C-alpha positions as CSV (number, residue, x, y, z in Angstrom):
1,X,-102.0,-53.7,-31.0
2,X,-99.6,-52.4,-28.3
3,X,-95.9,-52.6,-29.1
4,X,-93.0,-52.1,-26.7
5,X,-89.5,-51.6,-28.3
6,X,-86.7,-52.3,-25.9
7,X,-83.1,-51.5,-26.8
8,X,-79.7,-50.5,-25.3
9,X,-79.4,-47.6,-27.8
10,X,-82.1,-45.5,-29.4
11,X,-80.8,-42.3,-31.1
12,X,-82.2,-39.0,-29.9
13,X,-84.8,-37.3,-32.2
14,X,-83.6,-34.4,-34.4
15,X,-86.0,-31.9,-32.7
16,X,-84.3,-32.5,-29.3
17,X,-80.8,-32.2,-30.7
18,X,-81.7,-29.0,-32.6
19,X,-83.1,-27.4,-29.4
20,X,-79.9,-28.4,-27.6
21,X,-77.8,-26.8,-30.4
22,X,-79.7,-23.5,-30.2
23,X,-79.0,-23.3,-26.5
24,X,-75.5,-24.7,-26.2
25,X,-73.9,-24.8,-29.6
26,X,-72.0,-27.2,-31.7
27,X,-69.7,-29.3,-29.4
28,X,-72.2,-30.2,-26.6
29,X,-74.8,-31.2,-29.2
30,X,-72.6,-33.6,-31.2
31,X,-71.3,-35.2,-27.9
32,X,-74.9,-35.6,-26.6
33,X,-75.9,-37.1,-29.9
34,X,-73.2,-39.7,-29.5
35,X,-74.3,-40.8,-26.1
36,X,-77.3,-42.9,-27.1
37,X,-76.2,-44.1,-30.5
38,X,-73.0,-46.0,-31.2
39,X,-73.8,-47.5,-34.6
40,X,-76.6,-47.9,-37.1
41,X,-78.9,-49.6,-34.7
42,X,-79.5,-46.3,-32.8
43,X,-81.0,-44.3,-35.7
44,X,-82.7,-47.4,-37.1
45,X,-84.7,-48.0,-33.9
46,X,-85.4,-44.3,-33.5
47,X,-86.9,-44.2,-37.0
48,X,-88.7,-47.5,-36.7
49,X,-90.5,-46.3,-33.6
50,X,-91.4,-43.0,-35.3
51,X,-92.7,-44.8,-38.4
52,X,-94.8,-47.3,-36.5
53,X,-96.6,-44.5,-34.8
54,X,-97.0,-42.7,-38.1
55,X,-98.8,-45.8,-39.3
56,X,-101.1,-45.7,-36.2
57,X,-99.5,-48.4,-34.2
58,X,-99.6,-47.9,-30.5
59,X,-95.8,-48.1,-29.8
60,X,-93.5,-47.0,-27.0
61,X,-89.7,-47.3,-26.7
62,X,-87.6,-47.9,-23.6
63,X,-83.8,-47.4,-23.4
64,X,-81.2,-46.0,-20.9
65,X,-80.1,-42.5,-20.3
66,X,-76.3,-42.6,-20.4
67,X,-74.3,-40.2,-18.2
68,X,-71.2,-39.9,-20.4
69,X,-69.9,-40.6,-23.9
70,X,-66.5,-41.3,-25.5
71,X,-65.5,-38.6,-27.9
72,X,-62.7,-39.0,-30.4
73,X,-60.5,-36.4,-32.2
74,X,-57.9,-36.7,-34.9
75,X,-54.9,-34.5,-34.8
76,X,-52.8,-33.2,-37.7
77,X,-49.7,-34.8,-36.3
78,X,-51.1,-38.3,-36.6
79,X,-52.7,-38.9,-33.2
80,X,-56.1,-40.2,-32.1
81,X,-57.5,-38.7,-28.9
82,X,-60.2,-40.6,-26.9
83,X,-61.8,-39.0,-23.9
84,X,-64.9,-39.6,-21.9
85,X,-67.2,-36.6,-21.4
86,X,-70.3,-36.0,-19.3
87,X,-73.4,-35.2,-21.3
88,X,-76.4,-36.1,-19.2
89,X,-76.6,-32.7,-17.6
90,X,-77.4,-31.2,-21.0
91,X,-79.9,-33.9,-21.9
92,X,-81.9,-33.7,-18.8
93,X,-82.8,-30.1,-19.7
94,X,-84.5,-31.2,-22.9
95,X,-86.2,-34.4,-21.7
96,X,-89.4,-34.3,-19.7
97,X,-89.3,-35.6,-16.2
98,X,-92.2,-38.0,-15.8
99,X,-92.0,-37.9,-12.0
100,X,-91.7,-41.7,-12.1
101,X,-89.0,-43.3,-9.9
102,X,-88.8,-47.1,-10.6
103,X,-87.5,-49.3,-7.9
104,X,-85.7,-52.2,-9.5
105,X,-84.4,-55.2,-7.6
106,X,-81.2,-56.4,-9.3
107,X,-80.0,-60.0,-9.6
108,X,-77.8,-59.6,-6.5
109,X,-80.9,-58.6,-4.5
110,X,-79.8,-54.9,-4.2
111,X,-82.4,-52.3,-5.1
112,X,-81.7,-49.3,-7.3
113,X,-83.9,-46.3,-8.3
114,X,-84.3,-45.3,-11.9
115,X,-85.7,-41.9,-12.7
116,X,-87.8,-42.0,-15.9
117,X,-87.6,-39.3,-18.6
118,X,-89.5,-39.1,-21.8
119,X,-89.4,-37.2,-25.1
120,X,-91.6,-37.2,-28.2
121,X,-90.6,-39.4,-31.1
122,X,-93.1,-38.1,-33.7
123,X,-96.5,-39.2,-32.6
124,X,-95.3,-41.3,-29.7
125,X,-92.7,-41.3,-26.9
126,X,-89.5,-43.0,-25.9
127,X,-88.7,-43.4,-22.2
128,X,-85.1,-43.2,-20.8
129,X,-84.2,-44.9,-17.5
130,X,-81.7,-42.8,-15.5
131,X,-79.7,-44.6,-12.9
132,X,-76.3,-43.1,-12.5
133,X,-74.9,-46.1,-10.6
134,X,-75.5,-48.2,-13.7
135,X,-76.0,-46.0,-16.8
136,X,-72.5,-44.5,-16.9
137,X,-71.8,-45.2,-20.6
138,X,-73.3,-47.3,-23.4
139,X,-71.6,-50.7,-23.8
140,X,-69.0,-50.3,-20.9
141,X,-65.6,-52.0,-21.1
142,X,-62.4,-52.3,-19.1
143,X,-61.6,-48.6,-19.9
144,X,-64.7,-47.5,-18.0
145,X,-63.7,-49.3,-14.8
146,X,-62.9,-47.1,-11.8
147,X,-59.2,-46.1,-11.6
148,X,-56.9,-48.8,-10.2
149,X,-59.7,-51.4,-10.1
150,X,-58.1,-54.7,-9.5
151,X,-60.2,-56.6,-12.0
152,X,-61.4,-54.2,-14.8
153,X,-62.6,-57.1,-17.0
154,X,-64.8,-58.5,-14.3
155,X,-66.1,-55.0,-13.5
156,X,-67.1,-54.4,-17.2
157,X,-68.8,-57.7,-17.5
158,X,-70.8,-57.0,-14.3
159,X,-71.6,-53.5,-15.6
160,X,-73.0,-54.8,-18.8
161,X,-75.1,-57.4,-17.0
162,X,-76.5,-54.6,-14.7
163,X,-77.4,-52.4,-17.7
164,X,-79.1,-55.3,-19.4
165,X,-81.1,-56.2,-16.3
166,X,-82.0,-52.5,-15.8
167,X,-83.3,-51.9,-19.3
168,X,-85.1,-55.3,-19.4
169,X,-86.7,-55.5,-16.0
170,X,-87.0,-51.7,-16.0
171,X,-89.1,-51.8,-19.2
172,X,-91.4,-54.3,-17.6
173,X,-91.8,-52.2,-14.4
174,X,-92.4,-49.1,-16.5
175,X,-95.1,-50.8,-18.6
176,X,-96.9,-51.8,-15.4
177,X,-96.6,-48.3,-14.0
178,X,-98.0,-46.8,-17.1
179,X,-100.7,-49.4,-17.4
180,X,-99.4,-50.2,-20.9
181,X,-100.1,-53.9,-21.4
182,X,-97.9,-54.9,-24.4
183,X,-99.2,-57.3,-26.9
184,X,-95.7,-57.6,-28.3
185,X,-92.3,-56.7,-26.8
186,X,-89.5,-56.4,-29.4
187,X,-86.1,-57.2,-28.1
188,X,-83.3,-55.8,-30.3
189,X,-80.0,-57.6,-29.8
190,X,-79.1,-60.0,-27.0
191,X,-78.4,-57.3,-24.3
192,X,-82.2,-56.9,-24.0
193,X,-82.4,-60.5,-22.8
194,X,-84.0,-59.5,-19.5
195,X,-87.0,-57.9,-21.1
196,X,-88.5,-61.4,-21.5
197,X,-90.6,-61.8,-18.3
198,X,-90.6,-65.6,-18.3
199,X,-86.9,-66.1,-18.7
200,X,-85.9,-64.7,-15.3
201,X,-86.8,-66.0,-11.8
202,X,-88.1,-62.9,-10.2
203,X,-91.4,-61.2,-9.4
204,X,-92.2,-60.6,-13.1
205,X,-91.8,-64.3,-14.2
206,X,-95.4,-65.2,-13.5
207,X,-96.9,-61.8,-13.5
208,X,-100.4,-61.9,-15.0
209,X,-100.0,-58.4,-16.4
210,X,-97.7,-60.0,-19.2
211,X,-99.7,-63.3,-19.5
212,X,-100.7,-62.5,-23.1
213,X,-97.5,-60.7,-24.2
214,X,-95.7,-62.2,-27.2
215,X,-92.0,-61.7,-27.8
216,X,-90.0,-60.9,-30.9
217,X,-86.2,-61.2,-31.0
218,X,-84.7,-58.9,-33.6
219,X,-81.1,-59.8,-34.3
220,X,-78.9,-57.0,-35.8
221,X,-75.4,-58.6,-36.4
222,X,-73.8,-61.9,-37.1
223,X,-70.7,-60.9,-35.1
224,X,-69.7,-63.2,-32.3
225,X,-69.6,-60.6,-29.6
226,X,-73.4,-60.2,-30.0
227,X,-74.0,-63.9,-29.5
228,X,-72.6,-64.7,-26.0
229,X,-72.5,-68.1,-24.3
230,X,-73.1,-68.0,-20.6
231,X,-71.7,-70.7,-18.2
232,X,-73.8,-72.2,-15.4
233,X,-72.4,-69.8,-12.8
234,X,-73.5,-66.8,-14.9
235,X,-77.0,-68.3,-15.4
236,X,-77.3,-68.8,-11.6
237,X,-76.0,-65.3,-10.8
238,X,-78.4,-63.7,-13.3
239,X,-81.4,-65.9,-12.2
240,X,-81.9,-67.2,-15.7
241,X,-84.6,-69.8,-16.0
242,X,-83.1,-72.1,-18.6
243,X,-85.2,-75.1,-17.8
244,X,-86.8,-75.1,-21.2
245,X,-83.5,-74.6,-23.0
246,X,-82.8,-77.3,-25.6
247,X,-79.0,-77.7,-26.1
248,X,-77.6,-77.9,-29.6
249,X,-78.2,-81.4,-30.8
250,X,-75.0,-83.5,-30.6
251,X,-73.3,-81.3,-28.0
252,X,-74.9,-82.7,-24.9
253,X,-76.0,-80.7,-21.9
254,X,-72.8,-79.0,-20.7
255,X,-74.7,-76.6,-18.5
256,X,-73.9,-73.5,-20.5
257,X,-76.4,-71.6,-22.6
258,X,-76.1,-69.9,-26.0
259,X,-78.1,-66.7,-25.3
260,X,-79.2,-66.2,-28.9
261,X,-80.4,-69.7,-29.1
262,X,-82.4,-69.3,-25.9
263,X,-84.0,-66.0,-27.1
264,X,-84.8,-67.6,-30.5
265,X,-86.4,-70.6,-28.7
266,X,-88.3,-68.5,-26.2
267,X,-89.7,-65.9,-28.7
268,X,-92.9,-66.2,-30.7
269,X,-91.2,-64.4,-33.6
270,X,-87.6,-63.9,-34.8
271,X,-86.3,-61.8,-37.6
272,X,-83.0,-60.6,-39.1
273,X,-82.4,-57.3,-40.8
274,X,-81.7,-58.3,-44.5
275,X,-82.3,-61.3,-46.7
276,X,-78.6,-62.2,-46.6
277,X,-78.4,-61.8,-42.8
278,X,-81.2,-64.3,-42.4
279,X,-79.4,-66.8,-44.6
280,X,-76.4,-66.4,-42.3
281,X,-78.5,-66.8,-39.1
282,X,-80.2,-69.9,-40.4
283,X,-76.7,-71.4,-41.2
284,X,-75.3,-70.7,-37.7
285,X,-74.5,-74.0,-36.0
286,X,-76.3,-72.9,-32.9
287,X,-79.5,-71.9,-34.8
288,X,-79.7,-74.4,-37.7
289,X,-82.5,-76.4,-36.1
290,X,-84.5,-73.2,-35.6
291,X,-84.0,-72.1,-39.3
292,X,-87.7,-72.4,-40.0
293,X,-88.5,-69.9,-37.3
294,X,-86.2,-67.1,-38.5
295,X,-87.7,-64.6,-40.9
296,X,-86.4,-61.5,-42.7
297,X,-87.4,-57.9,-42.5
298,X,-84.8,-55.6,-44.1
299,X,-83.9,-52.4,-42.3
300,X,-85.0,-49.0,-43.6
301,X,-84.4,-45.3,-43.0
302,X,-86.8,-42.4,-42.4
303,X,-86.9,-40.3,-45.6
304,X,-88.2,-37.3,-43.7
305,X,-85.1,-37.3,-41.5
306,X,-82.4,-38.1,-44.0
307,X,-83.4,-36.8,-47.4
308,X,-82.8,-33.2,-48.4
309,X,-86.2,-31.7,-49.2
310,X,-84.9,-30.7,-52.7
311,X,-84.8,-34.4,-53.7
312,X,-88.4,-35.1,-52.9
313,X,-89.4,-34.6,-56.6
314,X,-86.0,-34.5,-58.2
315,X,-86.6,-37.6,-60.4
316,X,-88.9,-35.5,-62.6
317,X,-86.2,-32.9,-63.3
318,X,-84.4,-32.8,-66.7
319,X,-80.8,-34.0,-66.5
320,X,-79.3,-30.6,-66.5
321,X,-81.4,-29.4,-63.6
322,X,-80.8,-32.7,-61.7
323,X,-77.1,-32.3,-62.0
324,X,-77.2,-28.7,-61.1
325,X,-79.1,-29.6,-57.9
326,X,-76.5,-32.2,-57.1
327,X,-73.7,-29.6,-57.6
328,X,-75.5,-27.1,-55.4
329,X,-75.9,-29.5,-52.6
330,X,-72.3,-30.6,-52.8
331,X,-71.1,-27.0,-52.6
332,X,-73.2,-26.5,-49.5
333,X,-71.7,-29.6,-48.0
334,X,-68.1,-28.6,-48.7
335,X,-68.8,-25.1,-47.2
336,X,-70.3,-26.8,-44.1
337,X,-67.4,-29.2,-43.6
338,X,-64.9,-26.3,-44.1
339,X,-66.6,-24.2,-41.5
340,X,-67.2,-26.9,-38.9
341,X,-63.9,-28.7,-39.1
342,X,-61.5,-25.7,-39.3
343,X,-59.8,-26.6,-42.6
344,X,-57.3,-24.2,-44.1
345,X,-58.7,-21.2,-46.0
346,X,-58.2,-22.5,-49.5
347,X,-59.4,-26.1,-49.0
348,X,-62.9,-25.5,-50.2
349,X,-61.8,-24.0,-53.5
350,X,-59.2,-26.7,-54.0
351,X,-61.8,-29.5,-53.8
352,X,-64.9,-27.8,-55.2
353,X,-64.8,-29.6,-58.6
354,X,-63.9,-33.0,-57.2
355,X,-66.2,-36.0,-56.4
356,X,-67.1,-36.2,-52.7
357,X,-67.3,-39.7,-51.2
358,X,-68.4,-40.6,-47.6
359,X,-66.8,-43.3,-45.6
360,X,-68.9,-42.8,-42.5
361,X,-69.3,-46.2,-40.7
362,X,-68.6,-47.5,-37.3
363,X,-64.9,-48.2,-37.3
364,X,-64.1,-51.8,-36.6
365,X,-62.0,-54.4,-38.3
366,X,-64.5,-56.2,-40.5
367,X,-65.7,-52.9,-42.0
368,X,-62.3,-52.7,-43.6
369,X,-61.2,-49.1,-43.3
370,X,-57.7,-50.6,-43.3
371,X,-58.0,-50.7,-47.1
372,X,-57.8,-46.9,-47.3
373,X,-54.5,-47.2,-45.4
374,X,-53.3,-49.7,-47.9
375,X,-54.1,-47.3,-50.8
376,X,-52.2,-44.5,-49.1
377,X,-49.2,-46.6,-48.2
378,X,-48.5,-48.1,-51.6
379,X,-46.9,-45.3,-53.9
380,X,-48.5,-46.7,-57.1
381,X,-51.9,-47.1,-55.6
382,X,-51.7,-43.7,-53.9
383,X,-50.9,-42.0,-57.2
384,X,-53.8,-43.7,-58.9
385,X,-56.1,-42.7,-56.1
386,X,-55.0,-39.1,-56.3
387,X,-55.6,-39.2,-60.1
388,X,-59.3,-40.2,-59.5
389,X,-59.9,-36.6,-58.3
390,X,-62.0,-37.8,-55.3
391,X,-62.3,-36.4,-51.8
392,X,-63.1,-38.7,-49.0
393,X,-64.9,-37.6,-45.8
394,X,-64.2,-40.2,-43.2
395,X,-66.0,-40.5,-39.9
396,X,-67.1,-43.2,-37.5
397,X,-67.2,-44.4,-33.9
398,X,-64.4,-46.4,-32.4
399,X,-65.3,-48.4,-29.3
400,X,-62.9,-47.5,-26.5
401,X,-61.8,-51.2,-26.2
402,X,-61.3,-51.9,-29.9
403,X,-57.5,-52.0,-30.2
404,X,-57.6,-53.2,-33.8
405,X,-59.7,-50.3,-34.9
406,X,-57.5,-47.8,-33.0
407,X,-54.4,-49.3,-34.7
408,X,-56.0,-49.0,-38.2
409,X,-56.7,-45.3,-37.5
410,X,-53.3,-44.6,-36.1
411,X,-51.7,-46.1,-39.2
412,X,-54.0,-44.0,-41.5
413,X,-53.3,-40.9,-39.5
414,X,-49.6,-41.4,-39.7
415,X,-49.7,-41.6,-43.5
416,X,-52.0,-38.5,-43.9
417,X,-50.0,-36.4,-41.5
418,X,-46.9,-36.7,-43.6
419,X,-48.5,-36.0,-47.0
420,X,-50.2,-32.7,-48.0
421,X,-51.9,-34.3,-51.0
422,X,-53.6,-36.8,-48.8
423,X,-54.6,-34.1,-46.3
424,X,-56.5,-32.4,-49.1
425,X,-58.2,-35.6,-50.3
426,X,-58.9,-37.4,-47.0
427,X,-60.7,-35.4,-44.3
428,X,-61.2,-37.1,-40.9
429,X,-64.3,-35.9,-39.2
430,X,-64.1,-35.7,-35.4
431,X,-67.0,-37.3,-33.4
432,X,-69.2,-38.4,-36.3
433,X,-72.8,-38.4,-34.9
434,X,-76.4,-38.8,-35.8
435,X,-77.1,-35.1,-35.5
436,X,-74.5,-34.0,-38.1
437,X,-74.8,-37.0,-40.4
438,X,-77.7,-35.8,-42.6
439,X,-75.6,-32.8,-43.8
440,X,-73.1,-35.3,-45.1
441,X,-75.5,-37.6,-46.9
442,X,-77.4,-34.8,-48.5
443,X,-74.4,-33.3,-50.3
444,X,-72.1,-36.2,-51.2
445,X,-71.7,-37.8,-54.6
446,X,-71.2,-41.4,-53.2
447,X,-70.9,-43.4,-50.1
448,X,-68.9,-46.5,-49.2
449,X,-70.0,-49.7,-47.5
450,X,-67.4,-52.4,-47.2
451,X,-67.4,-55.5,-45.0
452,X,-65.9,-59.0,-45.0
453,X,-68.3,-61.5,-46.6
454,X,-71.2,-62.3,-44.3
455,X,-70.2,-59.9,-41.5
456,X,-72.5,-57.0,-42.3
457,X,-76.1,-57.8,-41.2
458,X,-77.7,-54.9,-43.1
459,X,-76.1,-51.4,-43.0
460,X,-78.2,-48.3,-43.4
461,X,-75.6,-45.7,-44.4
462,X,-75.9,-46.6,-48.1
463,X,-79.7,-46.3,-47.8
464,X,-79.3,-42.7,-46.5
465,X,-77.1,-42.1,-49.5
466,X,-79.4,-43.5,-52.1
467,X,-82.4,-41.3,-51.1
468,X,-80.2,-38.3,-51.7
469,X,-79.1,-39.5,-55.2
470,X,-75.7,-40.7,-54.0
471,X,-74.0,-43.6,-55.7
472,X,-72.8,-46.6,-53.6
473,X,-69.3,-48.2,-53.5
474,X,-69.8,-51.5,-51.8
475,X,-69.2,-55.2,-51.3
476,X,-72.1,-57.5,-52.0
477,X,-73.1,-57.9,-48.3
478,X,-75.9,-57.1,-46.0
479,X,-78.9,-55.3,-47.6
480,X,-76.8,-54.1,-50.6
481,X,-78.1,-56.8,-53.0
482,X,-81.7,-55.6,-52.4
483,X,-81.4,-52.0,-53.7
484,X,-77.9,-51.4,-55.2
485,X,-77.4,-52.2,-58.8
486,X,-73.7,-52.6,-59.6
487,X,-72.3,-51.3,-62.8
488,X,-71.9,-54.3,-65.1
489,X,-74.6,-56.2,-63.3
490,X,-77.6,-54.0,-64.2
491,X,-81.1,-55.5,-64.5
492,X,-83.1,-55.1,-67.6
493,X,-84.5,-51.6,-68.0
494,X,-82.6,-50.3,-64.9
495,X,-79.5,-48.2,-64.7
496,X,-76.7,-49.0,-62.3
497,X,-76.5,-47.0,-59.1
498,X,-73.3,-48.5,-57.6
499,X,-69.9,-49.9,-58.0
500,X,-68.8,-53.3,-56.7
501,X,-65.7,-54.0,-54.6
502,X,-65.5,-57.7,-55.3
503,X,-64.6,-60.3,-52.7
504,X,-61.4,-62.3,-53.0
505,X,-61.7,-65.4,-50.8
506,X,-64.4,-63.5,-48.7
507,X,-62.5,-60.2,-48.3
508,X,-62.4,-57.0,-50.3
509,X,-59.0,-55.8,-51.5
510,X,-57.4,-52.4,-52.0
511,X,-57.1,-52.8,-55.7
512,X,-60.8,-53.6,-55.9
513,X,-61.6,-50.5,-54.0
514,X,-59.4,-48.5,-56.3
515,X,-61.2,-49.9,-59.4
516,X,-64.5,-48.8,-57.9
517,X,-63.1,-45.3,-57.3
518,X,-62.0,-45.1,-61.0
519,X,-65.5,-46.3,-62.2
520,X,-67.1,-43.7,-60.0
521,X,-65.0,-40.9,-61.4
522,X,-65.6,-41.9,-65.0
523,X,-69.4,-41.8,-64.3
524,X,-69.1,-38.4,-62.6
525,X,-67.4,-37.1,-65.7
526,X,-70.2,-38.3,-68.1
527,X,-73.3,-36.1,-67.4
528,X,-75.8,-38.6,-69.0
529,X,-74.4,-41.6,-67.1
530,X,-74.3,-39.6,-63.9
531,X,-77.8,-38.4,-64.2
532,X,-79.1,-41.9,-65.0
533,X,-77.3,-43.3,-62.0
534,X,-78.7,-40.6,-59.7
535,X,-82.2,-41.4,-60.9
536,X,-81.6,-45.1,-60.2
537,X,-80.4,-44.3,-56.7
538,X,-83.5,-42.2,-56.0
539,X,-85.7,-44.9,-57.4
540,X,-84.6,-47.2,-54.5
541,X,-86.5,-45.0,-52.0
542,X,-89.5,-47.3,-51.7
543,X,-87.2,-50.2,-50.9
544,X,-85.0,-48.5,-48.4
545,X,-87.7,-46.5,-46.6
546,X,-88.5,-47.5,-43.0
547,X,-92.2,-47.3,-43.9
548,X,-91.7,-50.4,-46.1
549,X,-89.9,-52.0,-43.1
550,X,-92.8,-51.1,-40.8
551,X,-95.4,-52.5,-43.2
552,X,-93.6,-55.8,-43.2
553,X,-93.3,-55.6,-39.4
554,X,-97.1,-55.0,-39.0
555,X,-97.8,-58.2,-41.1
556,X,-95.2,-60.0,-38.9
557,X,-96.9,-58.8,-35.7
558,X,-100.3,-60.1,-36.9
559,X,-98.7,-63.5,-37.6
560,X,-97.1,-63.5,-34.1
561,X,-100.3,-62.6,-32.4
562,X,-102.0,-65.6,-33.9
563,X,-99.5,-67.9,-32.2
564,X,-100.0,-69.5,-28.8
565,X,-98.4,-68.2,-25.7
566,X,-96.1,-69.1,-24.0
567,X,-94.2,-70.3,-27.0
568,X,-93.0,-73.9,-27.2
569,X,-89.2,-74.2,-27.0
570,X,-89.1,-77.1,-29.5
571,X,-86.8,-76.5,-32.5
572,X,-88.4,-76.0,-35.9
573,X,-86.6,-77.8,-38.7
């Protein structure tokens, strides 16, 4: 069974980043780590590829090598700094040049060259396509357009199409060059649309090399931006063959195409990344008539990458030793944060006996970091938050075109910059990235995962927390119901390992978050309760491990390979 994973972002492996750090130090490494991974999907796909190879599947990955990344810094005087930095010159030193130059004909009939680089991902490889004309930055927007460009919005749309075409048709060209005939191509998210050879009118459409290839579409988010609708002029420009497309019943054929609907119809297999996500996908108006085709494989994380080695057998320790281990790891984390983020000389001693909570998520509106601003702004809520004796380590990526997220951070920074107490209790971490993140999860007491109801497909940060014995503060969304047991909603014979922030008309509220903080602090102060909750968190490992994910994917692959090809486009009710 030969698997080709195609994605716009695949996080770099730890070994490469460590080698870069040894040669160039802290700043270039964290910036390079940000170039190929914006959110949770980057580490997820990295680890899924590694774990498939560990289970003896013949798997390769293909992504793009980005020239630059957007870094972000927080300043004490309440300012957010965004700046684009070049990183590819560092990365090329640590990737292997395959000597392959792909010649890719684009949708506008121009031809570009893509240099192919490779690097080990465990027992297999991931290939990166390097085309400086196209691979400037992951998910380009208006802010990435050339200075004084008359139509930056049109430029960014065209840039995204060219990247999608390059990674999709480039993956097919590379597979042929390598002689790697894929049994299955996994397309993660709609930007990999062009990796489906039959969907585009070019030289690959009838290529016998892919005659027996089956396709799997892996959706990662219910958010609207990830489910575009293309008008006829776009379909014609991009050479999309939509002849088999079945419009949504009752809407008539208006000539436009829902890209997700087309991918679902054209793929032999479709899966979402948690049980709740699949329920949401099946209920989408554009996918309702394909509900029977959409299956669920919940995301997982690689224990070997994210878990501190000391926790491998921690469940067998007596309570006193388990809590001592937790305290030691927290002290190590606080020392690491103090050193790397230049905090004042007494900060570490001031917070050493407090609970440490991570809020390390991609920063966007529906993930609700604005609730932290609400807590800080209201004097009564702020006083109660301070009384919980918790320290928050806050980090995440802001997309350069997300004005709402930038406004939320500006508001939070304004509040913190004027309040010494808040400066001690809320530490904003510059340039949160996949290289540094394991340090945080291995030493914290708890992690936060909030989202408006139905907006989080899965999330993996809380999984990284659980395998390190961290408790979880969360809304009941994404994959949370599958491994987090909220206090007050325990199952028979199982201790809680998390605290719920309840929904009010589909949205979490600041007072609900504050209640969860209070419940956490009460548990941290009770050794027997805390130890029991740590054990419950560690017991989730088999559920949140990417090896469980891969076992389910292997079963899914076998099912897909038994299906006819090419797939029928008829909806499945």
